[in-house]
N, C-alpha and C positions, 0 to 999 in steps of 0.2 A: 384188490377188487377184481372179481371174476366177471368177464363179459359173457353173457348168455349167447346161445346160438342165434337168437333173434337179431342181435347186434350185427352179425355178419350178413344176415339176410338184408338188413337195412342198407348196409354198404353196397351189396350187389344191386339192390333196387336203385340206389342213387347213381351208381356207375352206369347201369342200363338206361336210366332216364336221361342222364347227361349225354350219353352216346347218341340217343335219339335227338335230343335238343341240339347237340353240336351239328348233326347232319341236316336237320330241318330248320334250325334257328328258333325253334319253339317246341313245346310239348313236354318240358321237364315236369311241370305240375300235373299235366294230364296223365302221364305214364306213372309217376310215383304215387299220385293220389289214387288212381285206379287200383294199383297193386296193394297199397296199404289198406284201402277200404275193404278189399277182398280178403285181407287177413283179419278183419274184424276190428280194426282200430277205429275209435270214435271219430266222426267227421271233424270236430273241432281240433282234436289232437293231430289229425292228418294235415289239416290246413296250417296249423302252427309249425309242424315239422317241415313241411314242404317250403313254407315261406322263410323259415330260418335258414334252410339250405340254400334257397335262392338268393338270399342276401349276399352270399359269397360267390355263387356261380354266376349270377346275373351281374353282380357288382364287378367281377373281373371282366366280363364281356363289355359292360358299359364303359369301364375305364379304358379298355383297349380301343373301343370305338371313339371315345373322346380324344385319345392321343392321336389316332389316325385321322381325326378331323371329319368323322362321319356323323356328327350330331348336329341337328338343326335345333339350336338352343331355344328359339322361340316356340317351335312345336313341342319340344321337350317340356317346357314350363306349362304350356296350354294343356298337355296331357297329364303330366305328373301331379300337379296340385289337385285337380279334381279327382284323379285316380287314387290319390292317397286318402281323400275324404271318402270316396266310394269303398275303398279297401277297409277302412276303419268301420264303416257302417256294415259292410258285408260280414266282417269278422264278428261284430256285435250280434247281428241277427243269427249267425251260425251258433254262437254260444248260448243264445236264448231258446233255441229249439231243441227238443229231444233228439238225440243222435239216431235212434231207430226210426223216428218219424221222417227225418230229412234225408236219410240214406238213399231211399229209392229215387228221390228227385235228383240227388247228386249223381247217382249212377246214370240216369237218363241224360242229364246235362253233359257228363263226360263222354257218353256215347255219341251224342249229337256233335260235340266238339271234335271228336276223333274223325267222324265222317267228314266234317267241314275241312279239317286239315288235309285229309286224304284227297278230297276233291280239289282243293287248292294246289296241292303238290302235283296232281295229275294235269293241272292247267285247265280244268273244267269250270272253275269258279274264280274268276278274276274280276274284282271290282272295276267298273269302267268310269266312275265319276268321283270327283273330289269330295271329301267329307267337309261339310260346312259347319257342323256343330262339334268341333274338336273337344271342347271341355266336357260336353255331355258324353261323348264317346269315351273319354278318359274315366269319367265317373262310373259309367256302366261297366266298362272293362275291369276297373278296380273292384267294384262290388261283386261281379260274377267270379272274378279270380279268387277273392278272399272267401266267399261263401261256398264256391264249388270246388276249390282245391286247385284250380288252374284256369287258364283262359286268357290272360292278359295278351299274350302274343297273337293268338288267332283272332281275338276280338278287335284289338287296337291296331294291328298291322294290316296295311292294305295289300301288300304283295308277299 
């Protein structure tokens, strides 16, 4: 089986996205989704590809945080369960819409997300109050992440 040149581009995209994610603690989905969408890949395929890769990259990070004792298990459950429901709903919505129709909205969402991350990294946008509706936050973060190709970290993380 011969691997086409696209395969190697996808490896480079993944490496670059993981490099950014490792430095910032987020943005794997944002970087990889933006690049793959610009290559003309349909949004549903982009989301599926990004989230398949994230199972491994984020899974490894999650296990290391769990081993180090950095996980608030109560908060995890309050975010993860509604986040999974939102993710399933977001993926379903994405598969029901024509790729060409949704693509401009995904581009706009990813651009806003990138600006949001840069402002937070520069210290100009730091939340000052505690989130009271954690399950709703998890649901919205999961839905946006699945339908937009990225965003769980910037939406669900306070710092």
